[in-house]
N, C-alpha and C positions, 0 to 999 in steps of 0.2 A: 781227674787231674793226675798228672804224672807223679809217680812216687819219687821221693827225695832220698838220694843215696849219698852217704859220706864215704869217701875212699881215703884211707890213711896208710901211707907208705912213704918211706924215706927215699926211695928210688924214683927220680923224676920220670924216667922212661916208663916205668910200670904205672905210675899215677896217670900219665897222659894217655897211655894205651887203654887202660880201663875206662877212663873218662870218655874217650872217643867211642869205644864199643857201647857203653851204657847210654851215652847220648844218642847214638844211632838207633838204639832200641826204644827211644822215647822217654828215658828216665831223666830226671834233673839231678845233676851231679855236683857235689862240692868236694874240694880236695884239701887234705891236710898233710904236711910234710913230716910231721912228728906227733908224738903223743900230746905235747903241750898245746899245739894248735887244735888237735881233735878235742882235747878237754875244754878249751875255750869255746869252740863251736858248740859242744854239747851243753854248755852252760847257757848259751843264747837260745838254742832251739833243739827240738827233738827230731832227728831224721827218721825216715821210715825204715832204713836199713844202714848198717855200717859194714864195710869191708875193711878189716883191720889186720895189718901186717904184724907178725909176732916179733921179729928181730929188728929193732930200731935203736939208734943211739939214745942216751940219756934215760929214756923210759921205754921198756918193751911193751908189746901189746897185751901180754898176759897181766902185767901190773896195772895197765890202764883198765882192762876188763874188770879186775878185782875192785879197782877204785870206783868204777861206775856201779858195780854191784853193791858195795857197802854204802854208797851215797844214795841208793834208790833211783839211780839214773839208767839202770839196765832194763829199761822198759821198751826196747826195740830190738829186733833180731840183729845179731852180730855174727858175721862170717869171718873166721880167722884165716889168714893166708901165710904161707911160709915155704921156702925152698929147702930148709934145713931142719925142720922140726922132727922130733921123734914121735913115736906112737904115744909115749907117756905125756908129751906136751899137748898133743891133740886131745887126749883123754882129759887132761887137766883143764883145758880150755872149755870143753863141753860140760865138765863138772861145775865150773864157775858159772856157766850160763850162756856160752856161745852156742849159736844154732848149728853150725857145721864148720868143717875145716877143709880148705882147698890147698892142694900142694902146687907150688910153682914149678915149671911154667903151667899156667892154668889153661886147659883146653876150653875153647870158646863154647861148645855145646854144654859142657859141664858147668861153666860159669853161669850161663844164662838160666839153665835149669835150676841151679841152686838158688840163684837170686829170686827167681819166680816162686819157688817153694817157700823161701824165707819170708817174702812179702805176704804171701797168703797166710802164713802162720802169724805174721805180725798183725794183720788185719783182724784175725780172730782172737788172738790172745793178748795183744798189747794195745787194743783200742782204748782211747781215753774214756774213763768212766764218767760220762756226763749225764746228769739227770736234773729234773726240775727241783729236786731236794736241795741242790746247791744254790738255788735262788732264795732260800729261806723257808720259814714255816709260819709267817704272819698271815693275817686275814686275807690280804690281797693275793698273795701267792697261793694260799690254800684254795681260794676261789678260782684262780687260774688253773690249778691242778685239777679241780673238780670238773671244769669245763673241758679240759683236755681229755679227761676220762670219758666224758659224754660223747665226744666225737671220735674216740679212738677206733671204733669199729666201723666208721663210715668210710666210703671210698672216695668221697669228693676231695679235691685239693684243699689244703688248709693254708691260709695266709696269716702269718704272725706279724703284727705291726708293733713296732717299738723303737725307741731311740737307739742309736748306735751304742753297742756295749751293754745293753740292758739284759742280755742273756737269752736271746731268741733261740740259740742252738740248744740250750738247756731245756727249753720248752719243747722244741722239736724232738729231742731225744725221748721225751715222755711218750711220744706217739710211735716210737720205734720198738718193735717187739724183739725180745732177746733171741739170739741165734738166727737172725735174719739179716740180709745185706743192708748196708748203710752206705750210700753214695753221696758224698758232700764235697764236690770239687771246688777249689778256690779259683781256678781259671775256667770261665764259662764258654771258651771258644768251641768246645765240643758241640754245643747247641747249634752253632752255625755250620760246623763242618759235618757232623753226623749226629743229629739229635736222637737217633734210635740206638746209639752205641751202648748205653748202659742197661737197656731193657732186659736182655737175656740174663746178665749176671745179677740183676737187682730183683728178680722175681720173688714176690712175697715180702719185699723190703721197702725201703724209703729212699727217695731222691730228695735231697735238701739243697735248696738254692738260697744263699745267704742274703743277697741284696738285689732284688729284681729291678730296682730303680736304675741300676748301673748297666743293665743289659743293652747291647746295641740292637739296632733294628733287625739285623741278620739273626742275632741270637734270639730275639723275641719271636721271629718267624719260625725258627727251629723249635722253640718251646711250645708254640701253638700247635705245631705238627705232632710233637711228643704227647701232648695232652690227649689226643685221640687214640693213642695206643696203650695208655696206662692200665685201663681196666682189663684188657685182654691179657696183659702180662702180670696182673695182680701186683702192681707197683703203686705205692702211695707217694704223692707229690706234696712236699711241705716247702713253702716259700716264706721269705721274710722281707720286710720292707721297713725302712726308717721313715717312710712317708705314708700318710693315709691314702686309701684308694682314690678318693676325690682329688687329692693333690697330684697323684700319678697321672690322672686323666687330664686335669685342668692345665697342668704345667707341661703337657705333652711329653712326659717321660716314658709313657707306655701306650701302646695301641689300646684304645678304649675297650674293644671287644676282648682282647687278651686279659686286660686288667679285670674285667667283669668275670671271666671264666676262672681266673685264679682266686678270686675272692668269694667263691661259693660258700666257704666257711671262714670267717674272720675272727681272730682272737687278739686282744691287746695284751702285750707284755709290759708291765709298768716299769718306769725308770726307778733307779735305786732310791732316790729321794722320797718316792711315794710309799715305800715300805721300809722306812728308816729303822723301824723296830728290829728288822732282820740284820742290820749292819754289824752290831757287835758279834753276833754268832758267825756271820760270813767272814768277818775279818779274823776272828779267832781260828776258824777252820782253814783259811788261807795261810795263816802263819804256821799252823800245825803241819800242813802239807809241805810247805817250803822247808821247814825244819827236818821233816822225815826224809825229804829228797836231798838233804845236805846242801841246799842252796843258801841257807842262812844259818847263823848260830842260834842256839837255843835261847829263845826269849819268850816273855809273856806280856800280854796287854793288861795294864791296870784298868780298874773300873773307870777311872777318870779318862784314860785314853780312849776306851770304848765309847764312853758318852760323847766325847768330843768328835770322834769319827762319825757317830750317829747324827750329830748336829750339822755336819757339813752337807752341802747340796749335791756334790758329785756329778758335775756335768758330763764327766767322762764315764760314769757308771762303773760297771764291774772291772774293766781293765784299769781304770784310774785307781780304784780301791786296791786292786792287786799290786799296782806299782807303789802306792803309798805304803802298804804293809811291808813290801820288800825293802823300800827305802828306810823305813823306821827300824827294821830288824838289822840292817847292815850299818846304820849310822848312829844308832843309840849305844852309848858306852855301857850302861848298866844292863843287868839281866832282865829288868822290868821296864817296859815302855810306858812312860807317863804322859799326862795331858800336855805338859810343856813340850814334850818331844813332838807330839802331834801339831801343836801350835807352830813349832819351828818350820814344819814342812807344809802346813795347811795352804798357804798362798799358792803353792805350786799345783794343787789339785782341786781347789775350790773356786767358786765364782766370786770374784771381788764385788762387794756391794758399794756402789758409789755413796759418798757421804751425804749427798743431797737426798738419795733414796732413804737412807737411814733417818734423816731428819724430816722425811715426808714433805719436802718442798721448802722453799725459802720465804713463804708468805706468812710464817708465824712471827709473832712478836719475839724479840731477842731473848727475853727471859724464858719463854716457853720452849724455844728452839734449844737453848742451852740446857734446860732441864731434861729435854728429851734425849739430847746427846749424852748427858751425864748418866742418865738411867741406862741407856744402851751400853755405855762404857763400863759401868760397874757390873751389869749383868754378864757382859762378856768375860770380865776377869773372875767373877764368881764361878762361871762355867769352867774357865781355864784351870782354876785351882780346885775344882771339884768341891766347892763349898767350904774349903779351909780358909776361915776368915783371917787367921794370923798371916797366912801367905798373901792373901788379897791385900791386907793393909800394908804389908811390906812392899808389894809390887806397885801399888798406886801411890805410896808415899804419904799415908795418913795414919794417925794413931787409931787404934781400934775403937775407942770411944767416939772419936770424931767420925769414923767410918760408919758406925751403926747409926749415929744421929743423921748423917747425910742420907743413908739408905732409907731411913724412916721418912725423911722429908720428901724424897723422890718417889716413895711408894713402892720401893723394891722389896719384895717379900722373899725371905729365905726359905730353903727347903723345909726346915723344922717348923716354920710358921705356917707353911702351906699344909703340912701334915696335921696341924692342930685344928684346921677349919672343919 
């Protein structure tokens, strides 16, 4: 996949010229007219490289570079540009963390050579640290990690099957050896145009394809050709699919022969709801990373909030949990995120359960149906308030004595009672 470059310069002529040159070289280019636009762009995503002008109105490039550094966002190479900078300015920029400095007007060969060197450095030093440890440490994930270890030294292609967002790339990274190439394109057109393109640069490394069910017939044909060359170049192929192999074949999403070849080794990556015991730790780690990167203010997750996150089904899996944690951190006024804060945003990230499903059908006698609903109702509020019965009584509008009597009548057992059994 083409590298993504952000060009930041207040002169429209320079922005457009650099964009034209870099686009012609096959790079994907985004433009920012000032530091504020660049700051907003960096909040939304991480480019592979930034070309940053030093002298701009309102905020100069050196100040923006310092801001990214202090916020933990200087995790991509930055090339500074200027037509008026002194040696001291260039030294200051590299001291802060800039990769290099280019003096305007920039000679084309020097521009392209510097960009290429910076991108190579970015791939080796700023690569996201993804590993299966970020999926959790519960029994299911520990079993998955053990199976990944078992197949790590095999050369056969590996197919990781799991719902969208369940973390297949974390599992794939477990099969990637340190200091070896990692090729994970988002755009798979290279398979149709030139399937052998990555072989030389990926020797001894891994090619990862994120969703094989979305490959076109031309891309599938190219992938089939690539499979025959992998062993010669010592390249490991790891693919992922949100559909089982049988579905890929039955629904004609993939050529049956290719699907069979890709599934020589198949491992299942479980959805988040199936290893819910890991959710509190994952959520806490996500919040910590966001805080360290300066994306959100310093917050903590209360035990009640962690428990409520754990009880949610998370149909969107890890991306949904990430978005929920970010939303909580940015919209909660207090320094501690409580269960009621999670309840406030839960409907946006969880699967709504129809009332009929909660009542297990409409064929129950009215009294039994009412009792079943009331039991679910009180259990929900007890979870919401983390077992604080004073707050439960206030929320449901009952006196505590009446509440305890009602809970006993419905057979709702409290945490303290369960611990006494």
